[in-house]
N, C-alpha and C positions, 0 to 999 in steps of 0.2 A: 515452527513451521514443520514439525515432524509428526504431528498427530493425525494427519490426513493427507490426501494427495494435494500437491501444490500446482497451481496454474499461474505461472508468472506472465505478466503482460507489460508492455511498454506503453505508457500513456504519454502522448506528446500534445501539448497545448500550452498556450500562454498561461503562465503561473500555475502549471500543472500540479506541483507539489502542494501548495496551500489549498488549491481548489479540491483536490482529492482528499486531503486530510480533513477538510471541513465536511465533506460528504460522508467519510467513514466515522467521524466522531472521535472523542477522547479515548485514549488507551484503556482507561478504566470505564467499562460500560455503565457503571453507576453514575459517572460524571458526564456521560455522553448526552448530547442533545437529542430530544425526541425526533424520531424519523431517520436517524443516522444508522448506518450499517451495524455499528457495534451496539447501539441501544436496542436494535431489533434482534440481532442474532448472537451476540457474544454471551458466553456463559460466565466469564470472570475476567479479571485483568490478565491472567495468564493464558486463558483460552478465549481470546478476543476476536475471533472469526476472520480477521483480515490483517495483512501487513501492508504498509505503504512507507516509502522513504520519507524521512523527515527533513531532508535538504536536497538541493540539486547535486551537491558533491556525493552524498550517500546514494542518491539515485544512480549516478554514473557508475559507482562501484558495484551496486546490486545488479544493474543491467549487465555489466561485464561478467559478473559471476554466473548469471543464468543464460546469457545469449552470446553466441560467437559473433565476431565482427561481421561476418556475412549476414547473420540474422538481424543485425542492427542497421541495415541500410536505411539511410535517411534520418537516423537519430543523431542529433547534435550533442 
């Protein structure tokens, strides 16, 4: 996440983590399904265009890293 500007977001939805991970595709763009973000835009496994948490616990940690508690209003 250091090769370009980063735009962190908090996605809140039922089953948000698996839904987003399905949309972005496999970490390795060569293995990503057609139409996914990584299949369309990733250059390689290392430069894979997008990051998303792989679990609810990791999402909580990453949210805390990027956002203050004030910015997290309404996030469970």
